[in-house]
PDB file of N, CA, C and O in Angstrom:
ATOM      1  N   MET A   1     144.618  -5.368-113.894  1.00  0.00           N
ATOM      2  CA  MET A   1     144.139  -6.035-115.231  1.00  0.00           C
ATOM      3  C   MET A   1     142.957  -5.106-115.767  1.00  0.00           C
ATOM      4  O   MET A   1     142.458  -5.133-116.892  1.00  0.00           O
ATOM      5  N   CYS A   2     142.628  -4.274-114.689  1.00  0.00           N
ATOM      6  CA  CYS A   2     141.171  -3.335-115.117  1.00  0.00           C
ATOM      7  C   CYS A   2     142.121  -2.029-115.892  1.00  0.00           C
ATOM      8  O   CYS A   2     141.614  -1.512-116.887  1.00  0.00           O
ATOM      9  N   CYS A   3     143.301  -1.593-115.477  1.00  0.00           N
ATOM     10  CA  CYS A   3     144.024  -0.532-116.072  1.00  0.00           C
ATOM     11  C   CYS A   3     144.339  -0.981-117.581  1.00  0.00           C
ATOM     12  O   CYS A   3     144.276  -0.233-118.556  1.00  0.00           O
ATOM     13  N   ILE A   4     144.665  -2.243-117.593  1.00  0.00           N
ATOM     14  CA  ILE A   4     145.005  -2.712-119.077  1.00  0.00           C
ATOM     15  C   ILE A   4     143.957  -2.612-120.005  1.00  0.00           C
ATOM     16  O   ILE A   4     144.028  -2.092-121.118  1.00  0.00           O
ATOM     17  N   LEU A   5     142.692  -3.295-119.331  1.00  0.00           N
ATOM     18  CA  LEU A   5     141.428  -3.060-120.315  1.00  0.00           C
ATOM     19  C   LEU A   5     141.013  -1.719-120.504  1.00  0.00           C
ATOM     20  O   LEU A   5     140.656  -1.341-121.620  1.00  0.00           O
ATOM     21  N   THR A   6     141.023  -1.007-119.580  1.00  0.00           N
ATOM     22  CA  THR A   6     140.647   0.483-119.946  1.00  0.00           C
ATOM     23  C   THR A   6     141.481   1.045-120.786  1.00  0.00           C
ATOM     24  O   THR A   6     140.944   1.950-121.424  1.00  0.00           O
ATOM     25  N   SER A   7     142.927   0.808-121.115  1.00  0.00           N
ATOM     26  CA  SER A   7     143.896   1.323-121.901  1.00  0.00           C
ATOM     27  C   SER A   7     143.423   0.934-123.479  1.00  0.00           C
ATOM     28  O   SER A   7     143.451   1.627-124.496  1.00  0.00           O
ATOM     29  N   PHE A   8     143.019  -0.326-123.285  1.00  0.00           N
ATOM     30  CA  PHE A   8     142.903  -0.835-124.718  1.00  0.00           C
ATOM     31  C   PHE A   8     141.546  -0.302-125.336  1.00  0.00           C
ATOM     32  O   PHE A   8     141.353  -0.108-126.536  1.00  0.00           O
ATOM     33  N   ALA A   9     140.496  -0.067-124.151  1.00  0.00           N
ATOM     34  CA  ALA A   9     139.267   0.604-124.732  1.00  0.00           C
ATOM     35  C   ALA A   9     139.371   2.096-125.291  1.00  0.00           C
ATOM     36  O   ALA A   9     138.636   2.528-126.180  1.00  0.00           O
ATOM     37  N   VAL A  10     140.490   2.911-124.587  1.00  0.00           N
ATOM     38  CA  VAL A  10     140.586   4.265-124.863  1.00  0.00           C
ATOM     39  C   VAL A  10     141.416   4.393-126.076  1.00  0.00           C
ATOM     40  O   VAL A  10     141.057   5.175-126.956  1.00  0.00           O
ATOM     41  N   PHE A  11     142.602   3.624-126.215  1.00  0.00           N
ATOM     42  CA  PHE A  11     143.443   3.711-127.128  1.00  0.00           C
ATOM     43  C   PHE A  11     143.484   2.846-128.497  1.00  0.00           C
ATOM     44  O   PHE A  11     144.015   3.116-129.574  1.00  0.00           O
ATOM     45  N   GLY A  12     142.692   1.636-128.060  1.00  0.00           N
ATOM     46  CA  GLY A  12     142.436   0.914-129.074  1.00  0.00           C
ATOM     47  C   GLY A  12     141.727   1.359-130.491  1.00  0.00           C
ATOM     48  O   GLY A  12     142.224   1.002-131.558  1.00  0.00           O
ATOM     49  N   PRO A  13     140.704   2.047-130.443  1.00  0.00           N
ATOM     50  CA  PRO A  13     140.111   2.553-131.766  1.00  0.00           C
ATOM     51  C   PRO A  13     141.109   3.862-132.350  1.00  0.00           C
ATOM     52  O   PRO A  13     141.096   4.171-133.542  1.00  0.00           O
ATOM     53  N   ARG A  14     141.905   4.520-131.408  1.00  0.00           N
ATOM     54  CA  ARG A  14     142.607   5.670-132.050  1.00  0.00           C
ATOM     55  C   ARG A  14     143.780   4.965-132.540  1.00  0.00           C
ATOM     56  O   ARG A  14     144.293   5.464-133.542  1.00  0.00           O
ATOM     57  N   LEU A  15     144.469   3.638-131.938  1.00  0.00           N
ATOM     58  CA  LEU A  15     145.615   2.981-132.775  1.00  0.00           C
ATOM     59  C   LEU A  15     145.194   2.493-133.850  1.00  0.00           C
ATOM     60  O   LEU A  15     146.043   2.492-134.741  1.00  0.00           O
ATOM     61  N   ALA A  16     143.844   1.920-134.219  1.00  0.00           N
ATOM     62  CA  ALA A  16     143.402   1.236-135.345  1.00  0.00           C
ATOM     63  C   ALA A  16     143.291   2.427-136.339  1.00  0.00           C
ATOM     64  O   ALA A  16     143.761   2.244-137.462  1.00  0.00           O
ATOM     65  N   LEU A  17     142.778   3.509-136.078  1.00  0.00           N
ATOM     66  CA  LEU A  17     142.812   4.396-136.965  1.00  0.00           C
ATOM     67  C   LEU A  17     144.190   5.029-137.683  1.00  0.00           C
ATOM     68  O   LEU A  17     144.430   5.261-138.868  1.00  0.00           O
ATOM     69  N   PHE A  18     144.989   5.210-136.478  1.00  0.00           N
ATOM     70  CA  PHE A  18     146.239   5.547-137.051  1.00  0.00           C
ATOM     71  C   PHE A  18     147.266   4.556-137.822  1.00  0.00           C
ATOM     72  O   PHE A  18     148.182   4.995-138.516  1.00  0.00           O
ATOM     73  N   VAL A  19     147.033   3.264-137.640  1.00  0.00           N
ATOM     74  CA  VAL A  19     147.539   2.173-138.441  1.00  0.00           C
ATOM     75  C   VAL A  19     146.808   2.153-139.895  1.00  0.00           C
ATOM     76  O   VAL A  19     147.437   2.026-140.946  1.00  0.00           O
ATOM     77  N   TRP A  20     145.318   2.304-139.807  1.00  0.00           N
ATOM     78  CA  TRP A  20     144.604   2.581-141.152  1.00  0.00           C
ATOM     79  C   TRP A  20     145.234   3.669-142.076  1.00  0.00           C
ATOM     80  O   TRP A  20     145.420   3.633-143.292  1.00  0.00           O
ATOM     81  N   TRP A  21     145.488   4.567-141.242  1.00  0.00           N
ATOM     82  CA  TRP A  21     145.856   5.798-141.902  1.00  0.00           C
ATOM     83  C   TRP A  21     147.375   5.638-142.579  1.00  0.00           C
ATOM     84  O   TRP A  21     147.670   6.115-143.675  1.00  0.00           O
ATOM     85  N   LEU A  22     148.246   4.910-141.762  1.00  0.00           N
ATOM     86  CA  LEU A  22     149.449   4.672-142.405  1.00  0.00           C
ATOM     87  C   LEU A  22     149.364   3.739-143.779  1.00  0.00           C
ATOM     88  O   LEU A  22     150.173   3.819-144.703  1.00  0.00           O
ATOM     89  N   PHE A  23     148.417   2.992-143.737  1.00  0.00           N
ATOM     90  CA  PHE A  23     148.407   1.937-144.895  1.00  0.00           C
ATOM     91  C   PHE A  23     147.340   2.428-145.792  1.00  0.00           C
ATOM     92  O   PHE A  23     147.099   1.645-146.711  1.00  0.00           O
ATOM     93  N   SER A  24     146.757   3.321-145.779  1.00  0.00           N
ATOM     94  CA  SER A  24     145.647   4.127-146.629  1.00  0.00           C
ATOM     95  C   SER A  24     145.451   5.488-146.521  1.00  0.00           C
ATOM     96  O   SER A  24     144.288   5.865-146.379  1.00  0.00           O
ATOM     97  N   PRO A  25     146.392   6.359-146.559  1.00  0.00           N
ATOM     98  CA  PRO A  25     146.330   8.130-146.377  1.00  0.00           C
ATOM     99  C   PRO A  25     145.229   8.551-147.544  1.00  0.00           C
ATOM    100  O   PRO A  25     144.352   9.368-147.260  1.00  0.00           O
ATOM    101  N   ALA A  26     145.309   7.954-148.891  1.00  0.00           N
ATOM    102  CA  ALA A  26     144.372   8.435-149.674  1.00  0.00           C
ATOM    103  C   ALA A  26     142.793   8.128-149.394  1.00  0.00           C
ATOM    104  O   ALA A  26     141.967   8.874-149.920  1.00  0.00           O
ATOM    105  N   LEU A  27     142.463   7.302-148.771  1.00  0.00           N
ATOM    106  CA  LEU A  27     141.015   7.211-148.196  1.00  0.00           C
ATOM    107  C   LEU A  27     140.896   8.267-147.199  1.00  0.00           C
ATOM    108  O   LEU A  27     139.739   8.685-147.216  1.00  0.00           O
ATOM    109  N   PHE A  28     141.725   8.967-146.203  1.00  0.00           N
ATOM    110  CA  PHE A  28     141.490   9.692-145.281  1.00  0.00           C
ATOM    111  C   PHE A  28     141.394  10.876-146.093  1.00  0.00           C
ATOM    112  O   PHE A  28     140.443  11.623-145.863  1.00  0.00           O
ATOM    113  N   SER A  29     142.264  11.204-147.063  1.00  0.00           N
ATOM    114  CA  SER A  29     142.325  12.790-147.416  1.00  0.00           C
ATOM    115  C   SER A  29     141.331  12.877-148.741  1.00  0.00           C
ATOM    116  O   SER A  29     141.227  13.956-149.323  1.00  0.00           O
ATOM    117  N   ALA A  30     140.621  11.738-149.190  1.00  0.00           N
ATOM    118  CA  ALA A  30     139.442  11.823-150.087  1.00  0.00           C
ATOM    119  C   ALA A  30     138.252  11.987-149.044  1.00  0.00           C
ATOM    120  O   ALA A  30     137.444  12.850-149.386  1.00  0.00           O
ATOM    121  N   ALA A  31     137.970  11.339-147.837  1.00  0.00           N
ATOM    122  CA  ALA A  31     136.880  11.332-147.185  1.00  0.00           C
ATOM    123  C   ALA A  31     136.718  12.699-146.443  1.00  0.00           C
ATOM    124  O   ALA A  31     135.632  13.235-146.223  1.00  0.00           O
ATOM    125  N   PHE A  32     137.960  13.198-146.080  1.00  0.00           N
ATOM    126  CA  PHE A  32     137.745  14.650-145.149  1.00  0.00           C
ATOM    127  C   PHE A  32     138.757  15.468-146.055  1.00  0.00           C
ATOM    128  O   PHE A  32     139.891  15.072-146.324  1.00  0.00           O
ATOM    129  N   LYS A  33     138.218  16.626-146.476  1.00  0.00           N
ATOM    130  CA  LYS A  33     138.995  17.480-147.160  1.00  0.00           C
ATOM    131  C   LYS A  33     139.986  18.406-146.563  1.00  0.00           C
ATOM    132  O   LYS A  33     140.878  18.915-147.241  1.00  0.00           O
ATOM    133  N   GLY A  34     139.809  18.659-145.101  1.00  0.00           N
ATOM    134  CA  GLY A  34     140.819  19.392-144.445  1.00  0.00           C
ATOM    135  C   GLY A  34     141.578  18.571-143.327  1.00  0.00           C
ATOM    136  O   GLY A  34     141.759  17.367-143.512  1.00  0.00           O
ATOM    137  N   TRP A  35     141.998  19.143-142.245  1.00  0.00           N
ATOM    138  CA  TRP A  35     142.738  18.294-141.248  1.00  0.00           C
ATOM    139  C   TRP A  35     141.973  18.510-139.881  1.00  0.00           C
ATOM    140  O   TRP A  35     142.152  17.783-138.903  1.00  0.00           O
ATOM    141  N   PHE A  36     141.161  19.511-139.909  1.00  0.00           N
ATOM    142  CA  PHE A  36     140.571  19.998-138.291  1.00  0.00           C
ATOM    143  C   PHE A  36     139.690  18.761-138.021  1.00  0.00           C
ATOM    144  O   PHE A  36     139.883  18.011-137.064  1.00  0.00           O
ATOM    145  N   LEU A  37     138.546  18.574-139.084  1.00  0.00           N
ATOM    146  CA  LEU A  37     137.682  17.536-138.591  1.00  0.00           C
ATOM    147  C   LEU A  37     138.302  16.180-138.479  1.00  0.00           C
ATOM    148  O   LEU A  37     137.726  15.498-137.632  1.00  0.00           O
ATOM    149  N   PRO A  38     139.096  15.702-138.951  1.00  0.00           N
ATOM    150  CA  PRO A  38     139.699  14.098-138.528  1.00  0.00           C
ATOM    151  C   PRO A  38     140.476  14.318-137.355  1.00  0.00           C
ATOM    152  O   PRO A  38     140.488  13.382-136.555  1.00  0.00           O
ATOM    153  N   ILE A  39     141.145  15.367-137.060  1.00  0.00           N
ATOM    154  CA  ILE A  39     141.871  15.355-135.537  1.00  0.00           C
ATOM    155  C   ILE A  39     140.700  15.378-134.598  1.00  0.00           C
ATOM    156  O   ILE A  39     140.772  14.732-133.552  1.00  0.00           O
ATOM    157  N   VAL A  40     139.736  16.001-134.862  1.00  0.00           N
ATOM    158  CA  VAL A  40     138.579  16.162-133.653  1.00  0.00           C
ATOM    159  C   VAL A  40     137.844  14.804-133.475  1.00  0.00           C
ATOM    160  O   VAL A  40     137.525  14.302-132.396  1.00  0.00           O
ATOM    161  N   MET A  41     137.630  14.291-134.722  1.00  0.00           N
ATOM    162  CA  MET A  41     136.961  12.741-134.609  1.00  0.00           C
ATOM    163  C   MET A  41     138.037  11.976-133.583  1.00  0.00           C
ATOM    164  O   MET A  41     137.755  11.522-132.474  1.00  0.00           O
ATOM    165  N   LEU A  42     139.066  11.955-134.098  1.00  0.00           N
ATOM    166  CA  LEU A  42     140.102  11.008-133.501  1.00  0.00           C
ATOM    167  C   LEU A  42     140.142  11.162-132.168  1.00  0.00           C
ATOM    168  O   LEU A  42     140.296  10.153-131.478  1.00  0.00           O
ATOM    169  N   LEU A  43     140.025  12.310-131.618  1.00  0.00           N
ATOM    170  CA  LEU A  43     140.126  12.626-130.291  1.00  0.00           C
ATOM    171  C   LEU A  43     138.822  12.289-129.591  1.00  0.00           C
ATOM    172  O   LEU A  43     138.888  11.822-128.454  1.00  0.00           O
ATOM    173  N   PHE A  44     137.704  12.472-130.137  1.00  0.00           N
ATOM    174  CA  PHE A  44     136.507  12.765-129.406  1.00  0.00           C
ATOM    175  C   PHE A  44     135.435  11.691-129.718  1.00  0.00           C
ATOM    176  O   PHE A  44     134.572  11.314-128.925  1.00  0.00           O
ATOM    177  N   ALA A  45     135.641  11.182-131.187  1.00  0.00           N
ATOM    178  CA  ALA A  45     134.502  10.206-131.505  1.00  0.00           C
ATOM    179  C   ALA A  45     135.325   9.232-132.569  1.00  0.00           C
ATOM    180  O   ALA A  45     135.086   9.299-133.774  1.00  0.00           O
ATOM    181  N   PRO A  46     136.261   8.366-132.050  1.00  0.00           N
ATOM    182  CA  PRO A  46     136.810   7.363-132.880  1.00  0.00           C
ATOM    183  C   PRO A  46     136.085   6.557-133.749  1.00  0.00           C
ATOM    184  O   PRO A  46     136.333   6.473-134.952  1.00  0.00           O
ATOM    185  N   PHE A  47     134.908   5.770-132.986  1.00  0.00           N
ATOM    186  CA  PHE A  47     134.013   5.000-133.303  1.00  0.00           C
ATOM    187  C   PHE A  47     133.307   5.548-134.419  1.00  0.00           C
ATOM    188  O   PHE A  47     133.243   4.970-135.504  1.00  0.00           O
ATOM    189  N   THR A  48     132.798   6.605-134.184  1.00  0.00           N
ATOM    190  CA  THR A  48     131.976   7.336-135.359  1.00  0.00           C
ATOM    191  C   THR A  48     132.971   7.459-136.733  1.00  0.00           C
ATOM    192  O   THR A  48     132.601   7.389-137.905  1.00  0.00           O
ATOM    193  N   MET A  49     134.496   7.687-136.166  1.00  0.00           N
ATOM    194  CA  MET A  49     135.078   8.118-137.594  1.00  0.00           C
ATOM    195  C   MET A  49     135.342   6.946-138.284  1.00  0.00           C
ATOM    196  O   MET A  49     135.375   7.030-139.512  1.00  0.00           O
ATOM    197  N   ILE A  50     135.592   5.575-137.616  1.00  0.00           N
ATOM    198  CA  ILE A  50     135.836   4.266-138.186  1.00  0.00           C
ATOM    199  C   ILE A  50     134.595   3.938-138.894  1.00  0.00           C
ATOM    200  O   ILE A  50     134.740   3.379-139.980  1.00  0.00           O
ATOM    201  N   MET A  51     133.217   4.214-138.427  1.00  0.00           N
ATOM    202  CA  MET A  51     132.024   3.929-139.306  1.00  0.00           C
ATOM    203  C   MET A  51     132.126   4.724-140.286  1.00  0.00           C
ATOM    204  O   MET A  51     132.030   4.215-141.403  1.00  0.00           O
ATOM    205  N   TYR A  52     132.318   5.997-140.200  1.00  0.00           N
ATOM    206  CA  TYR A  52     132.051   6.951-141.265  1.00  0.00           C
ATOM    207  C   TYR A  52     133.224   6.462-142.655  1.00  0.00           C
ATOM    208  O   TYR A  52     132.854   6.451-143.829  1.00  0.00           O
ATOM    209  N   LEU A  53     134.417   6.149-142.281  1.00  0.00           N
ATOM    210  CA  LEU A  53     135.493   5.641-143.356  1.00  0.00           C
ATOM    211  C   LEU A  53     135.007   4.318-143.961  1.00  0.00           C
ATOM    212  O   LEU A  53     135.176   4.042-145.148  1.00  0.00           O
ATOM    213  N   ILE A  54     134.302   3.394-142.945  1.00  0.00           N
ATOM    214  CA  ILE A  54     133.719   2.233-143.599  1.00  0.00           C
ATOM    215  C   ILE A  54     132.704   2.467-144.764  1.00  0.00           C
ATOM    216  O   ILE A  54     132.793   1.932-145.869  1.00  0.00           O
ATOM    217  N   VAL A  55     131.778   3.293-144.391  1.00  0.00           N
ATOM    218  CA  VAL A  55     130.631   3.321-145.191  1.00  0.00           C
ATOM    219  C   VAL A  55     130.534   4.528-146.230  1.00  0.00           C
ATOM    220  O   VAL A  55     129.511   4.701-146.894  1.00  0.00           O
ATOM    221  N   TRP A  56     131.533   5.267-146.325  1.00  0.00           N
ATOM    222  CA  TRP A  56     131.864   6.460-147.182  1.00  0.00           C
ATOM    223  C   TRP A  56     132.328   5.846-148.567  1.00  0.00           C
ATOM    224  O   TRP A  56     133.119   4.918-148.734  1.00  0.00           O
ATOM    225  N   SER A  57     131.635   6.600-149.539  1.00  0.00           N
ATOM    226  CA  SER A  57     131.760   6.441-151.070  1.00  0.00           C
ATOM    227  C   SER A  57     132.229   7.427-151.431  1.00  0.00           C
ATOM    228  O   SER A  57     131.806   8.446-150.885  1.00  0.00           O
ATOM    229  N   PRO A  58     133.188   7.557-152.386  1.00  0.00           N
ATOM    230  CA  PRO A  58     133.658   8.338-153.164  1.00  0.00           C
ATOM    231  C   PRO A  58     132.651   9.097-154.133  1.00  0.00           C
ATOM    232  O   PRO A  58     132.678  10.313-154.321  1.00  0.00           O
ATOM    233  N   THR A  59     131.728   8.180-154.742  1.00  0.00           N
ATOM    234  CA  THR A  59     130.703   8.651-155.722  1.00  0.00           C
ATOM    235  C   THR A  59     129.482   9.303-154.879  1.00  0.00           C
ATOM    236  O   THR A  59     129.031  10.391-155.239  1.00  0.00           O
ATOM    237  N   THR A  60     128.963   8.642-153.778  1.00  0.00           N
ATOM    238  CA  THR A  60     127.805   9.005-153.027  1.00  0.00           C
ATOM    239  C   THR A  60     127.880   9.643-151.658  1.00  0.00           C
ATOM    240  O   THR A  60     126.894  10.100-151.080  1.00  0.00           O
ATOM    241  N   GLY A  61     129.098   9.646-151.178  1.00  0.00           N
ATOM    242  CA  GLY A  61     129.359   9.879-149.636  1.00  0.00           C
ATOM    243  C   GLY A  61     128.542   8.802-148.882  1.00  0.00           C
ATOM    244  O   GLY A  61     128.587   7.590-149.096  1.00  0.00           O
ATOM    245  N   ILE A  62     127.686   9.534-147.838  1.00  0.00           N
ATOM    246  CA  ILE A  62     126.802   9.054-146.956  1.00  0.00           C
ATOM    247  C   ILE A  62     125.571   8.846-147.547  1.00  0.00           C
ATOM    248  O   ILE A  62     125.111   9.876-148.041  1.00  0.00           O
ATOM    249  N   TYR A  63     124.815   7.766-147.676  1.00  0.00           N
ATOM    250  CA  TYR A  63     123.802   7.768-148.444  1.00  0.00           C
ATOM    251  C   TYR A  63     122.749   6.388-147.814  1.00  0.00           C
ATOM    252  O   TYR A  63     123.148   5.269-147.494  1.00  0.00           O
ATOM    253  N   GLY A  64     121.369   6.896-147.778  1.00  0.00           N
ATOM    254  CA  GLY A  64     120.878   5.600-147.326  1.00  0.00           C
ATOM    255  C   GLY A  64     120.854   4.942-146.058  1.00  0.00           C
ATOM    256  O   GLY A  64     120.442   5.541-145.065  1.00  0.00           O
ATOM    257  N   TRP A  65     121.222   3.870-146.007  1.00  0.00           N
ATOM    258  CA  TRP A  65     121.345   2.816-144.893  1.00  0.00           C
ATOM    259  C   TRP A  65     122.636   3.136-144.195  1.00  0.00           C
ATOM    260  O   TRP A  65     122.830   2.772-143.036  1.00  0.00           O
ATOM    261  N   ASP A  66     123.457   3.763-144.839  1.00  0.00           N
ATOM    262  CA  ASP A  66     124.914   4.290-144.412  1.00  0.00           C
ATOM    263  C   ASP A  66     124.644   5.137-143.057  1.00  0.00           C
ATOM    264  O   ASP A  66     125.409   5.113-142.093  1.00  0.00           O
ATOM    265  N   TRP A  67     123.677   5.743-143.110  1.00  0.00           N
ATOM    266  CA  TRP A  67     123.313   6.525-142.067  1.00  0.00           C
ATOM    267  C   TRP A  67     123.135   5.716-140.617  1.00  0.00           C
ATOM    268  O   TRP A  67     123.590   6.112-139.543  1.00  0.00           O
ATOM    269  N   LEU A  68     122.354   4.468-140.837  1.00  0.00           N
ATOM    270  CA  LEU A  68     122.288   3.632-139.702  1.00  0.00           C
ATOM    271  C   LEU A  68     123.507   3.299-138.951  1.00  0.00           C
ATOM    272  O   LEU A  68     123.641   3.379-137.730  1.00  0.00           O
ATOM    273  N   TRP A  69     124.679   2.788-140.104  1.00  0.00           N
ATOM    274  CA  TRP A  69     125.841   2.514-139.382  1.00  0.00           C
ATOM    275  C   TRP A  69     126.401   3.630-138.589  1.00  0.00           C
ATOM    276  O   TRP A  69     126.905   3.474-137.476  1.00  0.00           O
ATOM    277  N   LEU A  70     126.274   4.948-139.306  1.00  0.00           N
ATOM    278  CA  LEU A  70     126.950   6.086-138.776  1.00  0.00           C
ATOM    279  C   LEU A  70     126.479   6.268-137.334  1.00  0.00           C
ATOM    280  O   LEU A  70     127.261   6.470-136.404  1.00  0.00           O
ATOM    281  N   GLY A  71     124.902   6.167-137.181  1.00  0.00           N
ATOM    282  CA  GLY A  71     124.477   6.172-135.848  1.00  0.00           C
ATOM    283  C   GLY A  71     124.869   5.362-134.887  1.00  0.00           C
ATOM    284  O   GLY A  71     124.818   5.635-133.688  1.00  0.00           O
ATOM    285  N   ILE A  72     125.355   4.135-135.461  1.00  0.00           N
ATOM    286  CA  ILE A  72     125.730   3.129-134.471  1.00  0.00           C
ATOM    287  C   ILE A  72     127.073   3.459-133.818  1.00  0.00           C
ATOM    288  O   ILE A  72     127.463   3.191-132.681  1.00  0.00           O
ATOM    289  N   GLY A  73     127.750   4.178-134.925  1.00  0.00           N
ATOM    290  CA  GLY A  73     128.961   4.630-134.171  1.00  0.00           C
ATOM    291  C   GLY A  73     128.999   5.640-133.209  1.00  0.00           C
ATOM    292  O   GLY A  73     129.811   5.700-132.286  1.00  0.00           O
ATOM    293  N   ILE A  74     128.010   6.514-133.470  1.00  0.00           N
ATOM    294  CA  ILE A  74     127.807   7.504-132.413  1.00  0.00           C
ATOM    295  C   ILE A  74     127.154   6.865-131.205  1.00  0.00           C
ATOM    296  O   ILE A  74     127.558   7.227-130.100  1.00  0.00           O
ATOM    297  N   ALA A  75     126.356   6.111-131.270  1.00  0.00           N
ATOM    298  CA  ALA A  75     125.878   5.226-129.860  1.00  0.00           C
ATOM    299  C   ALA A  75     126.921   4.703-129.117  1.00  0.00           C
ATOM    300  O   ALA A  75     126.951   4.896-127.901  1.00  0.00           O
ATOM    301  N   LEU A  76     128.191   3.767-129.950  1.00  0.00           N
ATOM    302  CA  LEU A  76     129.372   3.619-129.397  1.00  0.00           C
ATOM    303  C   LEU A  76     130.060   4.548-128.746  1.00  0.00           C
ATOM    304  O   LEU A  76     130.486   4.257-127.628  1.00  0.00           O
ATOM    305  N   ASP A  77     130.301   5.786-129.266  1.00  0.00           N
ATOM    306  CA  ASP A  77     131.108   6.800-128.655  1.00  0.00           C
ATOM    307  C   ASP A  77     130.449   7.272-127.398  1.00  0.00           C
ATOM    308  O   ASP A  77     131.042   7.465-126.336  1.00  0.00           O
ATOM    309  N   VAL A  78     128.947   7.471-127.649  1.00  0.00           N
ATOM    310  CA  VAL A  78     128.525   8.143-126.541  1.00  0.00           C
ATOM    311  C   VAL A  78     128.284   7.018-125.358  1.00  0.00           C
ATOM    312  O   VAL A  78     128.329   7.412-124.192  1.00  0.00           O
ATOM    313  N   SER A  79     128.063   5.807-125.598  1.00  0.00           N
ATOM    314  CA  SER A  79     128.191   4.909-124.486  1.00  0.00           C
ATOM    315  C   SER A  79     129.286   4.443-123.950  1.00  0.00           C
ATOM    316  O   SER A  79     129.306   3.775-122.916  1.00  0.00           O
ATOM    317  N   SER A  80     130.578   4.862-124.821  1.00  0.00           N
ATOM    318  CA  SER A  80     131.996   4.767-124.049  1.00  0.00           C
ATOM    319  C   SER A  80     132.221   5.745-122.940  1.00  0.00           C
ATOM    320  O   SER A  80     132.769   5.482-121.869  1.00  0.00           O
ATOM    321  N   TYR A  81     131.645   7.123-123.383  1.00  0.00           N
ATOM    322  CA  TYR A  81     131.691   8.013-122.392  1.00  0.00           C
ATOM    323  C   TYR A  81     130.919   8.144-121.214  1.00  0.00           C
ATOM    324  O   TYR A  81     131.319   8.489-120.102  1.00  0.00           O
ATOM    325  N   ALA A  82     129.709   7.819-121.584  1.00  0.00           N
ATOM    326  CA  ALA A  82     128.539   7.379-120.343  1.00  0.00           C
ATOM    327  C   ALA A  82     128.731   6.128-119.442  1.00  0.00           C
ATOM    328  O   ALA A  82     128.316   6.116-118.283  1.00  0.00           O
ATOM    329  N   GLY A  83     129.432   4.978-120.064  1.00  0.00           N
ATOM    330  CA  GLY A  83     129.437   4.129-119.488  1.00  0.00           C
ATOM    331  C   GLY A  83     130.513   4.186-118.245  1.00  0.00           C
ATOM    332  O   GLY A  83     130.123   3.628-117.220  1.00  0.00           O
ATOM    333  N   GLY A  84     131.524   4.654-118.213  1.00  0.00           N
ATOM    334  CA  GLY A  84     132.373   5.108-117.229  1.00  0.00           C
ATOM    335  C   GLY A  84     131.780   5.795-115.984  1.00  0.00           C
ATOM    336  O   GLY A  84     132.112   5.480-114.841  1.00  0.00           O
ATOM    337  N   GLY A  85     130.853   6.783-116.287  1.00  0.00           N
ATOM    338  CA  GLY A  85     130.263   7.794-115.261  1.00  0.00           C
ATOM    339  C   GLY A  85     129.047   6.774-114.612  1.00  0.00           C
ATOM    340  O   GLY A  85     128.662   6.840-113.444  1.00  0.00           O
ATOM    341  N   TYR A  86     128.631   6.001-115.445  1.00  0.00           N
ATOM    342  CA  TYR A  86     127.553   5.071-114.822  1.00  0.00           C
ATOM    343  C   TYR A  86     128.196   3.959-113.743  1.00  0.00           C
ATOM    344  O   TYR A  86     127.768   3.669-112.625  1.00  0.00           O
ATOM    345  N   THR A  87     129.255   3.484-114.384  1.00  0.00           N
ATOM    346  CA  THR A  87     129.915   2.359-113.236  1.00  0.00           C
ATOM    347  C   THR A  87     130.540   2.890-112.387  1.00  0.00           C
ATOM    348  O   THR A  87     130.804   2.163-111.430  1.00  0.00           O
ATOM    349  N   ASN A  88     131.004   4.201-112.332  1.00  0.00           N
ATOM    350  CA  ASN A  88     131.588   4.840-111.154  1.00  0.00           C
ATOM    351  C   ASN A  88     130.597   5.585-110.277  1.00  0.00           C
ATOM    352  O   ASN A  88     131.080   6.238-109.351  1.00  0.00           O
ATOM    353  N   ARG A  89     129.358   5.581-110.427  1.00  0.00           N
ATOM    354  CA  ARG A  89     128.246   6.359-109.739  1.00  0.00           C
ATOM    355  C   ARG A  89     128.380   6.116-108.391  1.00  0.00           C
ATOM    356  O   ARG A  89     128.005   7.083-107.728  1.00  0.00           O
ATOM    357  N   HIS A  90     128.832   5.049-107.644  1.00  0.00           N
ATOM    358  CA  HIS A  90     128.963   4.745-106.288  1.00  0.00           C
ATOM    359  C   HIS A  90     130.127   5.614-105.851  1.00  0.00           C
ATOM    360  O   HIS A  90     130.120   5.907-104.656  1.00  0.00           O
ATOM    361  N   ARG A  91     130.984   6.017-106.481  1.00  0.00           N
ATOM    362  CA  ARG A  91     132.238   6.694-106.035  1.00  0.00           C
ATOM    363  C   ARG A  91     131.767   8.234-105.694  1.00  0.00           C
ATOM    364  O   ARG A  91     132.495   8.885-104.945  1.00  0.00           O
ATOM    365  N   LEU A  92     130.857   8.693-106.096  1.00  0.00           N
ATOM    366  CA  LEU A  92     130.235  10.068-106.076  1.00  0.00           C
ATOM    367  C   LEU A  92     129.902  10.422-104.618  1.00  0.00           C
ATOM    368  O   LEU A  92     129.525   9.326-104.202  1.00  0.00           O
ATOM    369  N   GLN A  93     129.829  11.098-103.799  1.00  0.00           N
ATOM    370  CA  GLN A  93     129.820  11.706-102.480  1.00  0.00           C
ATOM    371  C   GLN A  93     128.237  12.223-102.557  1.00  0.00           C
ATOM    372  O   GLN A  93     127.908  13.133-103.317  1.00  0.00           O
ATOM    373  N   LYS A  94     127.226  11.487-101.620  1.00  0.00           N
ATOM    374  CA  LYS A  94     125.965  11.994-101.895  1.00  0.00           C
ATOM    375  C   LYS A  94     125.739  13.178-100.956  1.00  0.00           C
ATOM    376  O   LYS A  94     126.115  13.089 -99.788  1.00  0.00           O
ATOM    377  N   THR A  95     125.108  14.346-101.435  1.00  0.00           N
ATOM    378  CA  THR A  95     124.855  15.531-100.710  1.00  0.00           C
ATOM    379  C   THR A  95     123.602  15.385 -99.824  1.00  0.00           C
ATOM    380  O   THR A  95     122.645  14.779-100.306  1.00  0.00           O
ATOM    381  N   GLN A  96     123.522  15.829 -98.708  1.00  0.00           N
ATOM    382  CA  GLN A  96     122.312  15.738 -97.686  1.00  0.00           C
ATOM    383  C   GLN A  96     121.613  17.026 -98.254  1.00  0.00           C
ATOM    384  O   GLN A  96     122.372  17.907 -98.658  1.00  0.00           O
ATOM    385  N   VAL A  97     120.350  17.229 -98.329  1.00  0.00           N
ATOM    386  CA  VAL A  97     119.507  18.165 -98.468  1.00  0.00           C
ATOM    387  C   VAL A  97     118.949  18.727 -97.407  1.00  0.00           C
ATOM    388  O   VAL A  97     118.130  19.636 -97.548  1.00  0.00           O
TER     389      VAL A  97
END
C-alpha cells in the first residue's frame, strides 16, 4: 500500500501536467518560450510548474500576489523532497566518533 501511495505522490503531478498539456498545449507554449525549462520543471519541480501555469497571465505574467502562490508551489516541491529524507532518518547508520 505504501508503494502505491508513493507512486501517486511522485507521478501524480507529472501525470496531471501531461494531461493538462494534451488538452491545452497553447497555454504551455505561451507561458514557456522554449522547451528546456518546462522539461526541467516537469522533472524536478512539478508543483511549482502547476502553480506557475495557474497564476500566469498573458498580459502581465507573474505579478503581485501571484508570487505568493508560486512560493507555495516551491514549498510543496521542497517538502516533497525533504519529507522522504526526514521520514527515513532512522534507516541511516549512526557513526561513532
